[in-house]
N, C-alpha and C positions, 0 to 999 in steps of 0.2 A: 637322786643324781645319777649314781652310777648306772640302774635300771635305765634311765630316757639317753645315757650312752650309749651303752648298747643297742638302745633299739635304733638312734640312731646311722650307726657305724651298719648293724646291718643293712638300710633300706638303702644307704650308700654301695653299697656291695652288690644290693640287686639290681639298683639302677644300671650299676657298669656294666652286670649280665646282660642284661635285659635290652643295651643299646645297640648289640651286635645283631644281625638277621640270626633268625636259625640255623638259618642253613650254611652261613659263612664260620668254617671251624679253627678258619687261620688267628684270628683275633689280634691284630698288630702286624703280621706279616703276610700280607694278600700277593695273590700272585698275580705278577705284570700279564698284560694282554698280550696275546702272540705278535708279535714284532709287524706283521703284514696282517693284522685281521681288520675285518671291516669293521667299522664304526657304525653302526645306527643311529642316526637324530634325525629328528622333523627338522631341524632347518637345511639340515645339510648333509651331506652322505661323504666320506672321505675316508684316505686312509692312515693310519699316525705307525710309525715305523720309527724306531733307532740307529735303522742302518740303512743302506742305500741298495737296493738291487745290484746296482749297475755302478762300480767306481771308475775315474780312468786317473791316469799319473801320467801329466803331457812332461816330459822329460827333454834333455838337451837333443839328444837323438832317435829318441823311440815313446814309443807310449805302451802304458800298461792297461791292460784292461781285468779288474777283476767282478763276476760276476757270482751271483750268488744265486744256487739251484734252484731256490726256492722263487722263483723271476716272477710267478707273478700272486705271490702271499698265500697260495692256497694249503700250504703244508706237504704239495707234491713234488718231488723234488726230479727236475727237469734231464732228461740222458747231457750228458758231458757231449757227444759226440755228434747230436744235433746242432749247435752252437758251433757257428764258425766266425771269423772276421773278416771284414771288409768283400769287395766282389771276387776276390781270388781262392774267398771261403777258405780260410788259415786255418789251420785246427788251434786247439788250445798248446801251451806248455808246460802248466803244471793243471793236476787236479789233486786238490782237498780234500779228504774223506773226511768224517762226520769227527767231530759237531762242526767245522769249518762249513762244510759241502761249498766248497767256492772251485770257480772255475779259473784261470787265468790267463790272458793272453799278453803274450811281449811281442812287439814288431816294431821295425823300425820305421819314422816318419813315412817314407816314401815307398813300404812295401804294404803286400795285402791289397792293391790294389785301391789304394788311399788315395786323394786327390788334393792338390795345393792351391788355394785361394792369394793371389797378391793382391792387397789392398795399398791406399799410399798408406797407410799405417801398419798394418798386420802381416803375419804368412799366416793362413787359415787353412791346417791342414784339417781334412774330414774323411770319415768311412765309416762303415755301420757294422753293428751288431747285430749277425743275423740269427732269429732261430727258426728253424724248420724239421717241424714234429715228424719223428721215422714213424711208419705205420705201425699200429696196434696189431697185437696177438690174431685178431681177425681182421684181415683190411680191409671187408666193405664197410667197417664203422671209423672214424677219429674221434680224438677226445680234446685236442686240444689245437688252438689256431695259429699258423706260425706267426713273428712279429719281426719288425723291423727298429734300429734301434740307433736313432742317429748320435756321433759321435764328432766333437772339435774337440782341436789344440788350438790356440789363439796364442801367438809368439811377436811380440814388436819387433818393426821395421826402424824405428827411429834412431834406438840407441847402440851400442854392440856389445852384445852380449859373447861372452866368453870364463873359460874358466879359470884362466889364470890371470894374471895381471898383465895390463899394459904398456908396453915399453915406450917411455918419450917422443920415442924418434920414428915410431909407427903414426903412418896417417890414418885417423879414423873411419871408420866403415863409412860413416854418411857422406862423410863430406869427398869422399874414394868416390861415391855413384856421383852425386853431382856433379864434380868433377869431369866423371865421362858423357854424364848427358843423356843418362840411361833411360829409353821409354821403358813405364811398367802398365803395362795392361791389364784391366781387371774385368771380371764382372758382377753388377750387385743385384739380391732380389729386393725390390722398395716396397713400402707399405701402397697405401690406396692414395695418399698427398705425394708421394716423391719426399719427403722429407726423413725419414730414416729407412736402416734395413731392418726387413722383417726374417722371423724364423723360417725358414725352410717346411716347417713342417703345419699341419692342419690344411690342406687343401683339400676341394672336393672337386666333383666335375661343377661346371658352372659356373666358377670361380676365375679369378685371371691373376696372371702372372707377369708381374711390374717387372721388369729387367732395365739396368742402368748400364750400360757399356762406358768405362773410361777409361784414362789414359795421361798417367802423372809424367808431364814434360822435363817437370827440375827444370833445369836452364833453359832447355831447347827453345829452338824458334816455336813461333805460334804454330797450331796443328788442328786438322779437321779430321777426326776420329769418323770409320765406318767399318759398320761388321758384313764382312764380304761373303757367311756364309755362317748357317746356324742349323746344326744334326741334333735330334735328340733321340735316344738309346735309353738301355738295362745299365747299361756299365759306362765308365768312362772313355771318351773317345769315341770315336767313329767306323771302328770293325766289327763292333757285335752286328746282331741281327735277333732283334728286329731291328731297324732303326725307321726314323719318322723326317722330312726335313723341314725345317720352318722358313728357313732365309735361304735363298740361290741364287745364283746368276748373280755372282759381285753385287749384292746388296736388296734385290727384288722376297716381298717378305711374302711365300708363293703361300701359306699359312691363313693369310687373309684371300685367298681365293676362293676358297670353300664356301659354302654357301650356310652351313652353319657357323663361322666363326667371323670376330669382330676383332682379327690381331692386326696391329696395326705399328706403325713408328708413328710417336709424337713428337707433333709439329708446335713450336720452335725448338730448334736446340735452347736449351740452359747458358751451353757454352759448346765454341766450337770442341772441345774437348771429351765432348759428352754426346754420348748418343741412348736415347731413351728406344724403350718398344713393348707392346703388350701385347701377351697372345694368351687364346682362354687354354684353360688345363683340360689334358687329356692322358689317359694311360692307353697300356697296350692292353689290347682285348688278350684273354686269356692268359694273363700271369698273374701269379697270387703276390707277386711283391708291392705291387703298387706304387712303385716310384719309380723317375725319371733323372735321368743326367741329359743335360746341354753343351754341348761344347760348340763353340762360335769362334770363326775365324776372324779377328780383329786386324786393322790397317790403319794408317793415316797417309795423310796428304799436308802439303802444305797449304794455308789459309789460304794466300792467295793463289791455289790453281784449281779453277773452275772445276763443278762437278762434271764427269763423262759417265759412257756407260761402263768404266768398269773400276769408277769411287763413285757411287750413289746411295741413298739409301730410300728406295719406293715401297711404297702401300699399294693397296688395290682399292679403289672407290667405288662400291655396290651402288651409289646411287647413281653415279655418272659413267658408271660401266670402263672407267678407265684407272691407268696408274698415273700413282701424282710422289713426284718425289718431295723429300723434306726440303730442300736446296734445289736450286740448278732447273734448268727448262724442261718442258714436261718431254722433250722428245729423247730425252735419254732415257728414260722408263720405258719406252718402245718395244726393245729386246725381251722384258717380262714375260712378255704374250709370246713372241716368239719363241723364248725358251735356250734363246743364246744368246750371251752379251759379250763374247770374245771378241779380240780386237782379230781383222782378218788373217794374222798370222797365226792365229791363237783358236781358228776356226773350228777347229774339231772337238765334237762333244763330246762331252765330258760326263761322267756319274758323279754326286757331290763326294762320294770317297775317294775320287782321284783327284779333289783340288788340294791337299792336305797335304801338310810339311814333308812328309815321310815321301810322298810322290810329287812333288811341285817346287818349281824354282821359288829359291826365297829372296827377297827383294832386300833392299836397303838404299837407305836416305843418300845422300849426297855424302854426308860423311861416314857413309862405312856401317851407320849403326842400323839396326832390322828395324824393317819399317813395320812389320806384319808381326804375330802368333795365336795360337792358339789357347784358349782362355776355357775351362770347364766350370759350370756350374751345377751346384747337386751335390745330393741325392736331393730331388724334391718328393716329397712322401707326401702321396692323397690320405686320406681317412677311406675307410673299406664300405661297403654298400651300410647305409642303415638299418638292412633287416641285421644284420649280423652285428652289429653293434647292440641293436635293442635287445637281441638273443646272448649275449654277453653282460647285459644287466639285470634281465629277468634270473641267469643264474648266479646271481650274485661276484663275477669275477671281474675283476679292474684290470 
């Protein structure tokens, strides 16, 4: 019996040893894979991670962006000087050396060229993290592609937000807005069937941008919304160059006049305070960022006021070779072809950039409330050409 017991123990020990592969000497302390290593699987190809390359903290008056310098999970650290925040290209505020290897940006919500989108429920602050690699030691070659990462901070509008207690004698913020009958203009990027918003990423040439303009009237009298002008550019606003005019002449969708586009207003409206239009995706030639911002000038009129040459929504009908309004008579669109829809008193021809609030008269409604506003949508990010994407996949990069 003693010999049998010893033999059994020896067999058990041998089995435990042979259970480990001959090349694995850790035996119970297996090394974890690199946090950004590729995992090859016959069914899928994914990135396993224990930490995100970019994290964002949305604080009360600022945002804090933390970037891991191993941005692409290759083990190669990007140069901190090649990272900037927003169209204003703000530099980092903190650089943490190894082992953290992180770059931190701290900026106010309105700083670094960020834009704000106002919706009935939220304030959405948008900006970009830009990676623009500097030339290698040999200027003939490049080793990294530039990258643009969108960043958003969402804040609710319907509730009071404060760091201190609300005194009982104070009027609630939302109640004050309602009492003032404030008009809130907004632009939204919608999905194909217009049932929900969609992300600003993943577009490519040949796609369609569905844009919905809205005005939240609170307790205001019924209003009809119009899109007076829209200009696309590489940064928010209309002062940058290059820029491209999409809507002009007080509501003429001039982009639809081109032979290679299907851009048009959507008719009928779902409601008088909503106006929808679609445009074909495009990019600015010679620019590597593959993004666009669209700045539109929105305005309202009373519902009982008939559309006219200064307040209209006109699309070009290629089949009939004529301009057609969303509502109103066809003659209000005739000035779209002439390229001048101003009234005789304002007949001086203005360029699209001369039509914006910094250079134009601001109209108000009968109660003195501003009846127009400029709203920015973007950045709309376009996918790079398929050849470049294929090259990155073959190289095993994400």
